[in-house]
KELO-941174 format. One record per residue (C-alpha): z, y, x; residue in three letters. Coordinates in steps of 0.2 Angstrom, whole numbers, plus 2048, in hexadecimal, padded with zeros to 3 digits. Layout:
! KELO-941174
ZYXALA...
***
This chain:
! KELO-941174
73606E62EMET745070639ALA74A08163FGLY748093638LYS73809962FASN7300A8636PHE7220B4630ALA7190BE63ELEU7110CF63AILE7040D3647GLY6FF0C264EVAL6EE0C8656ALA6F60D4662GLY6FA0D4674TYR70C0D0673ILE70B0C3665ALA7090B4670PRO71A0B6678ARG7220B7667HIS7180A7661ILE71E09E671LYS7300A466EALA73009E65CILE72908D661ALA73408B671ASP74408E666THR73F08065AGLY73A08B64BASN72C08C640ASN71F09A63ELEU71B09862BMET7100A8628ALA7070B5632ALA6FE0C562ETYR6F10D0637ASP6E20DA632CYS6D90D2640PHE6D40C063FASP6D30BB651SER6E30B0650VAL6DD09F657GLY6ED0A0662ARG6F7099653LEU6EF088656ASP6F8085665SER70908565DSER70808864APHE6F7082643PRO6FF080632GLU704092631CYS6FD09C622TYR6F30AB628PHE6EF0BA61FPHE6E40C9622THR6E80D2612ALA6F90DA611ASP6FB0D75FEARG6F80C4600GLU7040C360EPHE7110CC605GLU70E0C15F5SER7100B15FFPHE7200B7608CYS7280BD5F8THR7240AC5EFGLN72A0A35FELYS73B0AC5FDMET73D0A45ECLYS73C0925F2THR7480865FAASP73F08960BASN73F09C60DPRO73B0A761BLEU74A0AB626HIS7420B7633TRP7340C4634THR72D0C8646SER7230D8648ILE7160DA656CYS70C0E864ETHR7070FA655PRO716105659ASN71411164AHIS71510363DTHR7250FB644HIS731105639ASP728100628ALA7260EE62DPHE7380EC632ILE73D0F4621ARG7310E7618TYR7390D8621GLY74B0DE61DLEU7470E160BARG73E0D060ALEU74E0C860EGLY74C0C3620THR7530C8630ASP7460D163CVAL7410D064EILE7360DF653CYS72E0E3663GLU7320F366CLYS732102668PRO73B0FF657LEU736110652VAL72E120659LEU73C12C655ASN74F12B656PRO75212F644HIS74911F640GLY758115647ILE76411C63AASP75811962CASN756107631LEU769104633LEU76A10A621GLU75D0FD61BVAL7670F0625GLU7770F561BARG76D0F560AGLU7660E460DTHR7730DB617GLY7660D5623HIS7640D9636LYS7570E0641ALA7560DC653TYR74B0E2661THR7440DB671ILE74B0E3681LEU7460D568CGLN74A0DE69DLEU75C0DD699ARG75A0CA69BLEU7510CA6ABHIS75C0C26B9ASP7580CF6C6SER75B0DD6BBILE76C0D56B4VAL7710D36C7ALA76D0E66CALEU7770EB6BBLYS7860E16C1ASN7840E86D3LYS7840FA6CCVAL7930F66C0ASP79D0EF6CEGLU7990FD6DAGLY7A210E6DDPRO7A51166CDVAL79F1276D3ASP7901216DBLYS78012A6D6ILE7701206DAHIS75F1276DFASP75111E6D6VAL73E11F6D6ASP7351156C9LEU7221136CATHR7191096BCTYR7061096BCILE6FD0FD6B0THR6EB1006B0SER6E210169FARG6CF10369BGLY6C610F690LYS6CA104681TRP6DC10A682TYR6D811C67DTYR6CE11666EALA6DC10B667SER6EC10F65FTRP6F410F670LYS6EB11E675GLY6F1128666ASP70213066AILE705131657ARG70411E656LYS70A118667SER71612666CGLY70C12967CGLY70D12168DILE72012368FALA72311967FTHR71510D67FASN717106691ILE72810E696GLY73410B688ILE73B0FB690HIS73D1036A1LEU74711269ATYR752105691ASP7540FB6A1MET75910B6ABLEU76611169EGLN76D0FF69CTRP7700FF6AFILE7741116B3PHE77A1196A3GLY774125696THR769134699VAL77114469DLYS76114E6A2LYS74F14B69EASN7411556A6VAL72F1516A5VAL7241576B3HIS7131516AEVAL70C14969EMET6FA145699SER6F1138690PHE6F212C69EASP70312F6A7ARG7141376A6VAL71F13C6B4ALA7311436B3GLY7431436B8TYR75213B6B0LEU76413E6B4GLU76E12F6AFLEU78112C6B0GLU77F1236C0LYS76D1276C6ALA7601346C9ARG75012D6C4VAL73E1336C9ARG73112A6BFTYR71E1286BEPHE71511E6B1LEU70211C6AFSER6F41126A8ILE6E71196B3ASN6E210E6C1SER6DE11D6CCASP6F011F6CECYS6F310E6D6LEU6F910F6E8PRO6EB10B6F5ALA6F20FA6FAGLU6F40F46E8ALA6E20F96E4ALA6DB0F16F4GLN6E40E06EEARG6DB0E26DEGLY6EB0E56D4GLN6EA0ED6C3ARG6FD0EF6C1THR70A0F76CDTYR71C0F66CAARG7290FD6D6ALA73B1036D5ILE74310B6E4ASN75610C6E4ILE75F1166F1ASP7511136FDGLY74F1006FATYR7410F86EFGLU7480EE6E0PHE73D0DF6DDGLU73B0D86CBPHE7290D46C9SER72C0C26C5ALA7360B96B8GLY72E0C16A8PHE7260B16A0THR7350AB697GLU73E0BB692LEU7370BB680HIS73D0A967DTHR74E0AE685MET74F0BD679SER74B0B266ATYR7590A666FARG7660B4670LYS7600BB660ILE7610AB656LEU7720A865EALA7780B9657GLY7780C1668GLU7680CB668GLY7660DE66APHE7680E765AARG7600F8653ILE76E10265BSER76A0FB66CASP75910366CALA760115668ARG76111C67AASN75011767FSER74811D66FILE75112E671GLN74B12F683THR73812C680VAL739137671SER74014567BASP732142688ILE72514267BARG72A153674HIS72E15B685ALA72416968DTHR71F16369FPRO72516F6ACILE71916B6BAGLY71D1666CCLEU72D16F6CDLYS73E1686D2GLY7411566D6ASP73114D6D1TYR72913C6D5HIS71D13B6E4PRO70F1366D9LEU7111446CCALA70514E6D6GLY6F61426D5LEU6E714B6CDPRO6E41496BBLEU6D31406B7SER6C913F6A7SER6C612F69ETYR6B6135696LEU
***
């Protein structure tokens, strides 16, 4: 079959359909998939001939044998829980494939250096998905900031509320040791976007942090950022709740709303095209955002002091 051969680890998860679509849309072949859950009928739409495994040893045996043939695997894509990314990236590289991994690549910054060493050992490359860097509106914003006054410091308020039910807290996503917490699990791409546009973090203050939200202040090279992230629907603005919205995303820059709610559907496919062309985002590109969320996770919240986000003072509630 024409195109490159892929293996996909974590095919039953939430983000996997975007990777399956990207593999198909770029004219490549999904040859093998693995997941401990077997609800993977989604494979039928694009790759009904894909071999599927629920046992890791059987999957590894198949992939190892495939690498010895004249039609080997070329790529391993990873869509598994956050805390497993590091090990699966290593597996894919040592198998003899290049790797595409969903964010976050790792939970802790030192993992970046360790993976770079495995790249050097194997001669293969690992890439990550930083799709917001490809969003037309965000690219335009970065260009505007880059072309603006060199000494301009922007004032930014970031609000991101994406409601989750009680299931969330019983899953790996609700375990900070596995997900990295709210900042990592739902915010990693936003922290990457902010630093890509406004420069690296100079100051990182956490005001509030709990099982369902995090609020803080980031001082970047070209911006002062107040942020509030939550998975609790009680935090939704009244107008959003009245419209039945479960997600609310807003960025205010220097008093103006920045709109980027549309244009997300093809970003994974665009990411794959760039990666396959050798232009994708590498391990080192993820370092700044990984460092930021790690610092947030290990910070001691200072409470409602200093310059905090307006929603930081919302009362905490129990999910029990």
